[in-house]
N, C-alpha and C positions, 0 to 999 in steps of 0.2 A: 675238174671243179662240180661242187654239188650245185643241181638245179634250185632257184628260187622257189620257196614255199608258196604255195596256193592256199588263201583261206578256204576252209571247208565249213560251211554250217549248214545244218539241217535244214531245210528250206523248203519242205513237203506242206502241202495248205493243210493238213488236216492232224489232228494228236495222233489217229490211228495210225497213219503212213509215218510219222517220225517214231512213233513206238517200235514198229513193224523194222525200221532200219536200225535203231538202236539194238533192239534183240539181236539181228542178224550181224551187227558189227561184234556184239558179245559173243556171238558163236553158240546162242542157245536156240533152243527149238522153242516152240509151242508150248509142248509138253514140258519142257524145264522149266520154263519161266513160270507155267502155271503151277508146278508141283512146288517152287521156291516161294513163291506167294500166296499160296493157298487159293487162287482163283483157279475156277474150271478153265480148262482149254477152249469149252465151246465160247464162253462170255469171252474170254481173251482174244479169239478170231473175230467176234462181232464187234470189238473195239477196235482192231485194226482194219479190218474192213470200213468202218464206219457204222456199221449196224446199232451199235449202242453205245452208249456216251457214259465214259467212266465217271465216279463218283471223285471229287477231288482225295479222299484217303485212297481210292485204288490207285490214281495216278502216282499220289508220291509214294506207293509201295513199289509199284512197277519200276518207277524212277531210281529209286534207290537200289534196289537189287540190280538194274543195269548200270550202275556207279556213274548217272549222268552227271556231267557239269551242271550246278546248279543255274548257271545264264540258260544253258539248253532247256532244262528244267522249266524256268519261265516260259522259254518259248511253246513249250508241250502245253504247259496251262493256260496260256493266252487262245493257242489253237484249240482247244476244249472249251473255250468260251468263260474260263475263270480269269481272276485278276491273277497278276505276278504274285508267287508265294516267298521266294526270297530278295532280299534288298543288298545293295553293295554300300555299308554303312563308311563311313569315314575312319579311319584309324583312330583319330582323334578323338571322334564321340565318346561322350560318356558310359555309352553301352557298353564301349569295348575296353573299358576300363582293366577289367580280368583278363583280358587277352595281353593288354599292353605288361601287365604286372608278369604275366608268365613270360613273355619276350625277355623283358628285361633280366628276368630270374635265370633264365637258361643263357642268356649272353654272357651275365658277370660268371655263370658255373663252369662257363668254357675256358674263360682265363685259366694258365696262361697261354693256352690257343686260341686262334682268330676264330669268328665266327660272326656271319651276317644275315640281316634277315633279306630277302628276295620277294619283290611284289609279282605279279603275275606278268610284266615285261621285262624282268631280270635288274631292275631300277634296286638300286640298296637301299632300305628305309631305314635301318638302323645297324650298328656295327659295335662291337665291344671293343675294349683297349685294347688288346692284342692285335687287332686289326690294323691300330695305325701303328702299332708298333712293326709290326711285319712291313708295311708299307716304308718306314723309316729305314729298314735294313735294307729293304733295294732302291731307296733313293726315290722314292714318290712322296708327292705331297701328302700330309696325314690328315690335314683340315678339311678335305674335302672328299674322306670315303663314303658318307652319307651324301646320296643325292647322285654318285657314280651309277652308270649301265652297266652292270657285268659282262654284258656281250660285247658293248664298244670298248672297255676297258682291255678284253681280252683280245678281241680281232680287230681293233685299229692300232696303228704304229703309235708310239710313245704311251702306251699304256702298261697295264700287267704284262700282259701274253709276251712284251718284249723281255721281260725277266725271266721267263720260264727256260729250264733247259730242255723238255719235252713238249714246245710251244704247239707242234704241229697236231701232236697226240690229242692235248687236251682243246685246241681249238676246234678239232674235227669232232671231238666228243659234244662239246658247247654246241655246237653249229646243228649238229643232229637232234640234240635234243629239242633246243629251241625251236628248229625247224617242225619237228612234231607238235609241239605246243602250238606253232603259228598256225596251225590248220585248222583249229577252231578258236584262234585269238588274232582277229583282223589288225589291232593295233601292234601286236609285237610280229606280225608278217610286214608292216610297214616298217618297224625297226630293221628287221633284217634285209629289206630290201635297200637301205642306205648303207649295209657292210660288206664289206669283201666276205665272198663264200670260202669257208675252210677246205681245205684239200683233205682227202682220207687219209687216217694213218698209215704209215708203211707197216705189212706184217711183220711179226715178231719173228726173228728167225730161228729160235726153239720152243719154248714153249709160254704160254700166256701166263703173267702174273694173275694172283687172284683180284686185284684190284687195280686197276690204275692209278699212279698216284701223280701228284701235282709237285714236280721237284723244282724249286724255286733258286735261284743263282742270287746270293747276298751278300754284303760287304763281310759277312763271316761265315762265308762256306756255304755247300749245298744245304738247302733245305727240303726234307721230304715230306709230304704232307698226304694223308688219307681223306678222302671227302666222302662225309655222311649228311643227309638230311633228317629234319625234324618236322614235320607238319600238324597240324590240329585234326585230332579224329572229331568225328561226326558234326562237320561245321554245317551250320545253317544260313550263313552268311557268304557272300560272293567274297567279300574281300577276305575273310577267314579263310575261305577255302583255296585262296590264291596265295596265303603265305607259306613262306618254306624258309627255315632257317639252316644256312650253310654251317657245317661246322668243318675245319680244317684239323684233323688232328696230326700231332708229329708221329712220324711212322719210325724212326730211330731213336736212339739215347740221345744223339750228339744235336739234333733238333729240338727235341726237350729240352736240352740244356740251354742251348742258345735263346729260345723263345722264352724261357723262364728266368733267365737273368736278364734279359733285355725288358721282357715285363714288370721286373723288381726295380729296374734301373727308371722307368719312366714313373713308378710310383713315389721315387724317390726326389725325381727332378721337383723344382719349384715350378709352382703355377703362373704361368703368362695371363695378364691382364689383356 
């Protein structure tokens, strides 16, 4: 069984020590980082040792090159004596209109293949009509897709995981991915503490496939899906940075046919009040 994840946050007292740790985690030398950002190596060294205070623009340049999560960026700005730079806006906020519009477009365009929007704790924030279609095909409630936690429905009995033909593999990959994310996300770490840890998948006998498929046991036979993710480029808001859209793309002609026909039937069904 996998060990429980421990939260890993950068707790160094100074901005310079936090930057040094981030640089080391990125496997960059001071010279490498200096060349990429256009900052002299001498100045970077002084920042890391606390002999020089970086300007907000210098901090921003360093943190972006180091691909630092925005919440950690705020920690570094605070340690340097500046106000936090990045906010976590509610998805329903007026400023997020364009984001919600983009999400709606992507979800609709993915039909008749399922697609869901996940937050930082693997909560399903939105889903397209084909996700409900898939849940109906496997006998799960279709009116509670939004609000589900994907980890819980995969790992706990009675959820989506019970309908996967390769549940052991999918559960192990989901657990491992979530455990990595939980190192920098205490709230997600607490979610994992309440769930049964997944076993490592058994080694493949012959050759590795190009991509792990999600194989679903449905009322109309086996459905095979490839999973891809869409994220927002260049986010400047913590909420936007945490969003990802998971697309389940049918991996063969029978799956496309079953999903297309089931989706078309759902469009013809009379609306319930």
